[in-house]
C-alpha positions as CSV (number, residue, x, y, z in Angstrom):
1,M,1.2,22.4,-9.9
2,A,3.0,24.5,-7.3
3,L,4.6,22.8,-4.3
4,R,4.2,24.2,-0.8
5,C,5.9,23.6,2.5
6,P,3.4,22.7,5.2
7,D,5.6,24.1,7.9
8,C,6.8,27.6,6.7
9,G,4.4,28.1,3.7
10,R,7.1,28.7,1.1
11,E,6.1,27.8,-2.4
12,Y,8.2,26.4,-5.3
13,A,7.6,25.5,-8.9
14,D,9.9,22.4,-8.6
15,R,12.0,21.3,-5.6
16,W,12.3,18.1,-3.6
17,R,12.7,19.7,-0.1
18,C,11.9,23.1,1.4
19,E,14.8,25.4,2.4
20,C,13.7,24.9,6.0
21,G,14.2,21.2,5.6
22,E,10.6,20.0,5.5
23,P,9.2,17.6,2.9
24,L,7.0,19.5,0.4
25,Q,3.4,18.9,-0.7
26,F,1.4,20.0,-3.7
27,A,-0.1,23.3,-2.9
28,T,-3.7,22.1,-3.6
29,Q,-5.4,18.7,-3.5
30,P,-7.4,18.3,-6.8
31,L,-10.9,17.1,-6.3
32,P,-13.4,15.9,-8.9
33,D,-16.3,18.0,-10.0
34,A,-18.8,15.2,-9.3
35,D,-20.5,15.5,-5.9
36,H,-21.1,11.7,-5.9
37,P,-19.0,8.9,-7.4
38,R,-21.9,7.6,-9.4
39,E,-21.8,10.9,-11.4
40,A,-18.1,10.4,-12.2
41,P,-16.7,8.6,-15.3
42,L,-14.7,5.9,-13.5
43,D,-13.2,3.2,-15.7
44,P,-11.0,0.6,-13.9
45,R,-9.4,-0.3,-17.2
46,E,-7.4,2.9,-16.8
47,G,-5.7,1.4,-13.7
48,L,-4.8,3.9,-11.0
49,W,-5.3,6.7,-13.5
50,T,-9.0,6.0,-13.2
51,F,-8.8,8.6,-10.4
52,D,-6.9,11.3,-12.4
53,A,-9.4,13.9,-11.0
54,F,-7.6,13.5,-7.7
55,L,-4.1,13.5,-9.0
56,P,-1.9,16.7,-9.2
57,V,0.1,15.4,-12.2
58,E,-0.9,14.4,-15.8
59,R,-0.3,10.9,-17.1
60,H,2.8,10.8,-19.2
61,V,4.4,7.6,-18.1
62,S,2.4,4.4,-17.5
63,L,2.6,0.6,-17.8
64,G,-1.0,0.0,-17.0
65,E,-0.4,-0.1,-13.3
66,G,-3.0,-0.1,-10.5
67,Y,-6.5,-1.3,-9.7
68,T,-5.0,-4.3,-7.9
69,P,-7.2,-7.1,-6.8
70,L,-9.0,-7.0,-3.5
71,V,-9.7,-10.5,-2.2
72,E,-11.1,-12.1,0.9
73,A,-8.7,-14.0,3.1
74,S,-11.0,-16.0,5.4
75,A,-8.1,-17.7,7.3
76,W,-7.0,-14.2,8.3
77,D,-10.5,-12.7,8.8
78,A,-9.5,-9.8,6.6
79,A,-9.3,-8.8,3.0
80,F,-6.0,-8.5,1.2
81,K,-5.2,-5.9,-1.5
82,L,-2.7,-7.6,-3.8
83,E,-0.2,-4.8,-4.3
84,Y,2.4,-7.3,-5.4
85,V,0.9,-7.8,-8.9
86,F,2.2,-4.4,-10.2
87,P,4.5,-4.4,-13.2
88,T,7.7,-4.4,-11.1
89,G,6.2,-6.5,-8.3
90,S,5.5,-4.0,-5.6
91,F,3.3,-1.1,-4.6
92,K,6.1,1.3,-5.4
93,D,4.8,1.5,-9.0
94,R,2.0,3.7,-7.7
95,G,4.5,6.4,-6.9
96,A,6.8,5.7,-9.8
97,T,4.2,6.4,-12.5
98,T,3.3,9.8,-10.9
99,T,6.9,10.7,-10.1
100,L,8.2,10.0,-13.6
101,S,5.1,11.7,-15.1
102,R,6.1,14.7,-13.0
103,A,9.7,14.4,-14.2
104,V,8.5,14.6,-17.8
105,D,6.4,17.7,-16.9
106,V,9.4,19.6,-15.5
107,G,11.8,18.5,-18.3
108,A,14.1,16.3,-16.2
109,E,17.0,14.9,-18.3
110,R,18.2,12.4,-15.7
111,V,16.7,11.0,-12.5
112,L,18.4,9.8,-9.3
113,E,16.9,7.7,-6.5
114,D,18.2,5.9,-3.4
115,S,16.6,2.7,-2.5
116,S,17.1,-0.7,-0.8
117,G,15.4,-2.4,-3.7
118,N,11.7,-2.1,-4.7
119,A,11.6,1.7,-5.1
120,G,14.8,1.6,-7.1
121,A,13.4,-1.1,-9.5
122,A,10.2,0.9,-9.9
123,I,11.9,4.2,-10.6
124,A,14.4,2.6,-13.0
125,T,11.6,0.8,-14.9
126,Y,9.4,3.8,-15.3
127,A,12.4,6.0,-16.2
128,A,13.1,3.4,-19.0
129,R,9.5,3.7,-20.1
130,A,9.9,7.5,-20.2
131,G,13.2,7.4,-22.0
132,I,15.0,9.2,-19.2
133,P,18.3,7.9,-17.9
134,A,18.3,6.8,-14.3
135,E,20.9,6.4,-11.6
136,I,20.0,4.3,-8.5
137,Y,22.0,4.4,-5.3
138,V,21.7,1.2,-3.3
139,P,23.2,-0.3,-0.1
140,A,26.3,-2.4,-0.8
141,D,24.5,-5.5,0.4
142,A,21.3,-5.0,-1.7
143,K,19.7,-8.2,-2.8
144,P,20.9,-9.4,-6.3
145,S,17.3,-10.1,-7.5
146,K,16.4,-6.4,-7.0
147,L,19.6,-5.2,-8.5
148,S,18.9,-7.3,-11.5
149,A,15.6,-5.5,-12.1
150,I,17.3,-2.1,-11.9
151,R,20.1,-3.1,-14.3
152,A,17.7,-4.7,-16.7
153,A,15.9,-1.4,-17.1
154,G,19.2,0.2,-18.1
155,A,19.8,2.2,-15.0
156,D,23.2,2.8,-13.5
157,V,23.7,1.2,-10.1
158,V,25.8,3.0,-7.5
159,R,26.7,0.8,-4.5
160,V,27.3,2.6,-1.2
161,D,28.9,1.1,1.9
162,G,27.5,2.0,5.3
163,T,24.0,2.6,6.6
164,R,20.8,3.2,4.7
165,Q,21.2,6.9,5.6
166,D,24.7,6.8,4.0
167,V,23.0,5.7,0.8
168,T,20.6,8.6,0.9
169,D,23.4,11.1,1.7
170,A,25.4,10.0,-1.2
171,C,22.5,10.3,-3.6
172,V,21.5,13.8,-2.2
173,A,25.1,14.9,-2.6
174,A,25.0,13.9,-6.3
175,V,21.7,15.7,-6.8
176,R,23.2,18.9,-5.3
177,D,26.1,18.6,-7.6
178,G,23.7,18.7,-10.5
179,A,23.8,15.0,-11.5
180,G,20.0,14.8,-12.0
181,W,16.5,15.3,-10.7
182,Y,15.7,13.7,-7.4
183,A,13.0,11.1,-8.0
184,S,13.0,10.1,-4.3
185,H,10.2,7.9,-3.0
186,A,10.9,9.4,0.5
187,W,10.9,13.0,-0.4
188,N,9.3,13.7,-3.8
189,P,5.7,14.8,-3.3
190,A,4.6,13.3,-6.6
191,F,5.4,9.8,-5.2
192,V,2.9,10.2,-2.3
193,A,0.4,11.6,-4.7
194,G,0.6,8.2,-6.5
195,T,0.4,6.0,-3.4
196,A,-2.8,7.9,-2.4
197,T,-4.5,6.0,-5.2
198,V,-4.6,2.9,-3.0
199,A,-7.4,4.6,-1.0
200,Y,-9.4,5.6,-4.1
201,E,-9.2,2.0,-5.5
202,L,-10.1,0.4,-2.2
203,A,-13.1,2.7,-1.7
204,H,-14.3,2.0,-5.3
205,Q,-13.9,-1.7,-5.0
206,R,-16.0,-1.7,-1.8
207,E,-18.7,0.5,-3.4
208,W,-17.6,3.5,-1.2
209,A,-18.0,1.7,2.1
210,V,-14.6,2.0,3.7
211,P,-13.3,-0.6,6.2
212,E,-13.0,0.0,9.9
213,A,-9.2,-0.3,9.7
214,V,-6.3,-0.7,7.3
215,V,-3.0,-2.3,8.5
216,L,0.0,-1.1,6.5
217,P,3.8,-1.7,6.7
218,V,5.8,1.4,7.4
219,G,9.5,2.1,6.5
220,H,9.5,5.5,4.9
221,G,5.7,5.4,5.2
222,T,4.8,6.4,1.7
223,L,1.9,3.9,1.4
224,F,0.7,4.8,4.9
225,L,0.8,8.5,4.3
226,G,-0.7,8.1,0.8
227,A,-3.6,6.1,2.2
228,Y,-4.3,8.8,4.7
229,R,-4.2,11.6,2.2
230,G,-6.3,9.6,-0.3
231,F,-9.0,8.7,2.2
232,T,-9.0,12.4,3.4
233,A,-9.4,13.6,-0.2
234,L,-12.3,11.2,-0.7
235,R,-14.0,12.6,2.4
236,E,-13.4,16.2,1.3
237,A,-15.0,15.3,-2.0
238,G,-18.0,13.9,-0.2
239,W,-17.5,10.5,-1.7
240,I,-17.0,8.7,1.7
241,D,-18.2,9.8,5.1
242,R,-15.1,8.8,7.2
243,V,-11.5,7.9,7.2
244,P,-10.6,4.4,8.5
245,R,-8.2,3.8,11.4
246,L,-4.7,3.4,10.0
247,L,-2.6,0.9,11.9
248,A,1.2,0.8,11.2
249,A,3.4,-2.3,11.2
250,Q,7.1,-1.7,11.7
251,A,10.2,-3.9,12.0
252,A,11.5,-4.3,15.6
253,G,14.7,-2.3,15.9
254,S,13.7,0.1,13.1
255,A,10.4,1.4,14.5
256,P,10.5,5.2,15.1
257,L,6.7,5.5,15.1
258,V,6.4,2.9,17.9
259,A,9.2,4.6,19.8
260,A,7.4,8.0,19.5
261,L,4.0,6.6,20.6
262,H,5.0,3.9,23.2
263,G,8.6,4.5,24.1
264,D,11.9,3.1,23.1
265,E,11.4,-0.3,24.8
266,A,8.4,-1.1,22.7
267,A,10.4,-0.5,19.5
268,T,13.4,-2.6,20.4
269,G,14.3,-6.1,19.1
270,D,15.6,-7.7,16.0
271,N,14.0,-8.0,12.6
272,D,16.4,-8.6,9.7
273,T,13.6,-10.5,7.8
274,A,11.8,-7.3,6.9
275,D,14.7,-5.6,5.2
276,G,12.5,-3.4,3.0
277,I,11.3,-1.2,5.9
278,Q,14.4,-0.8,8.1
279,I,14.2,3.0,8.1
280,R,15.0,4.7,11.4
281,E,14.6,8.3,10.5
282,P,11.8,8.7,7.9
283,P,11.5,12.3,6.6
284,Q,7.8,12.2,7.0
285,L,7.7,11.1,10.6
286,P,5.7,14.0,12.0
287,H,3.1,13.6,9.3
288,L,2.9,9.9,9.9
289,L,2.3,10.5,13.6
290,D,-0.3,13.1,12.7
291,A,-2.1,10.6,10.4
292,I,-2.2,8.0,13.3
293,E,-3.6,10.5,15.7
294,R,-6.2,11.9,13.4
295,T,-7.5,8.4,12.5
296,G,-7.3,6.9,16.0
297,G,-4.6,4.5,14.7
298,D,-1.6,3.0,16.3
299,A,1.9,1.5,15.5
300,I,3.4,-1.8,16.5
301,A,6.9,-3.3,16.1
302,L,7.2,-6.9,14.9
303,P,10.1,-9.3,15.6
304,G,11.6,-11.3,12.7
305,E,10.1,-14.6,14.0
306,A,6.6,-13.3,13.7
307,V,7.2,-12.0,10.2
308,T,8.7,-15.3,9.1
309,D,5.8,-17.2,10.5
310,A,3.3,-14.9,8.8
311,C,5.1,-15.2,5.5
312,R,5.0,-19.0,5.6
313,R,1.2,-18.9,6.4
314,L,0.7,-16.5,3.5
315,H,2.5,-18.8,1.1
316,R,0.5,-21.8,2.2
317,D,-2.7,-19.7,1.6
318,G,-1.7,-18.9,-1.9
319,F,-0.2,-15.4,-1.4
320,Y,3.4,-15.5,-2.7
321,V,4.9,-12.4,-1.1
322,E,8.3,-11.3,-0.1
323,P,9.1,-11.3,3.7
324,T,8.6,-7.5,4.1
325,A,5.1,-7.9,2.8
326,A,4.3,-10.2,5.7
327,V,4.9,-7.5,8.3
328,A,1.3,-6.1,8.1
329,P,-0.4,-9.5,8.3
330,A,1.8,-10.3,11.3
331,A,0.7,-7.0,12.8
332,L,-2.9,-7.9,12.1
333,R,-2.6,-10.9,14.4
334,A,-0.7,-8.9,17.1
335,Y,-3.3,-6.1,17.0
336,R,-6.1,-8.6,17.6
337,E,-4.1,-10.3,20.4
338,R,-3.8,-6.9,22.1
339,S,-7.5,-6.1,21.5
340,V,-6.6,-3.1,19.4
341,L,-8.8,-4.8,16.8
342,D,-11.8,-6.9,17.7
343,P,-12.3,-10.3,16.0
344,G,-15.2,-9.1,13.8
345,D,-13.7,-5.8,12.7
346,D,-13.7,-5.1,9.0
347,V,-10.0,-4.9,8.1
348,V,-8.0,-4.6,4.8
349,V,-4.3,-5.3,4.6
350,P,-2.2,-4.5,1.5
351,L,0.3,-7.2,0.5
352,T,3.1,-5.0,-0.8
353,G,5.8,-7.0,-2.6
354,S,6.1,-10.2,-4.6
355,G,7.9,-13.3,-3.5
356,L,9.5,-13.5,-6.9
357,K,11.8,-10.8,-5.8
358,E,13.6,-13.1,-3.3
């Protein structure tokens, strides 16, 4: 399907960014023919591809990903969607299966990605499944456990000194030099099309009654933006009647959404615990802010101590997640303390990464 710039309207057959600098989107959002979900042939055994009628790419590369469990967590007065049970241990597989399927569609001979860990492991693994060579650019101090997963899939690892932005810049320079197709989780529109499936699954698992709010971690914001677009597509299809409030959880010190909404002071602090979301300039920032505004949502910055405490509680409750995955549960408590959420509100929180990655 064609790609379109939401800002200037230019269309492309295949490109990762518009000439004007904006992230691209698919020109149209596919919708199912069925007016009601009971009329649609939905089979959860197909994983996230159960909802292929909503997806702008065909399935070419799959490891059976998706349809992750939704379980009640009474100690948290919420439900958790266990995104850490994906093949590579994180929600990034949602975007990897659609991105590599798109790569097959366009005839990519080699894919490049820049990542601090989870996205790189996902892209490398699905590239291996597709039989396409991959090159993953990572920070020089990336965790060995995540580098092991990338190398195990046969991908080349390129370590880059400097900031997270330096890693991206090095990868983009290689793409521009013709080294390969940019399978970026931050820029490639196929990736967000994949993360939108979290909304389809969640609505289906709840028999099409969406929660009052969903609390999600935000670095680049691919899961947050995917959830917004997914719920919006469900509403456009007439399968649900409203989009839930979307509440963002960011790491203190790397919280551009919080700074934009509440000022720089609300975004300051330290959080080296949640290393997976330390993104200060997400390309999709205006679209993330728009999603918050349109759903009556909000954003909050969490210090490292709150995340560490939430991670310990999750482990004791049987949810073995990596620290970054504890940011959203920590935010859930903070949102209630600030009366953004009431005690009885119906809330879902995705747990995004496995503790086995540590």
